[in-house]
C-alpha positions in Angstrom: 127.8 9.9 135.5 124.5 8.2 135.0 126.1 4.9 136.0 127.3 6.4 139.3 123.8 7.9 139.8 122.2 4.5 139.2 124.6 2.8 141.5 124.1 5.3 144.3 120.3 5.3 144.0 119.7 1.6 143.5 122.6 -0.7 144.5 123.7 1.1 147.6 120.2 1.5 149.2 119.5 -2.1 148.3 122.6 -3.5 150.0 122.4 -1.0 152.8 119.0 -2.3 153.6 120.4 -5.9 153.7 123.7 -5.1 155.3 123.5 -1.6 156.9 126.6 -1.6 159.0 129.3 -2.2 156.4 127.8 0.5 154.1 127.3 3.0 156.9 130.9 2.5 158.1 132.4 2.3 154.6 130.6 5.4 153.2 
């Protein structure tokens, strides 16, 4: 659960800042 939390709070915002369109469409 903590890994999912870490992934959602760090990895996704980081990549969504670099590549917003794929993450906004994928999520």
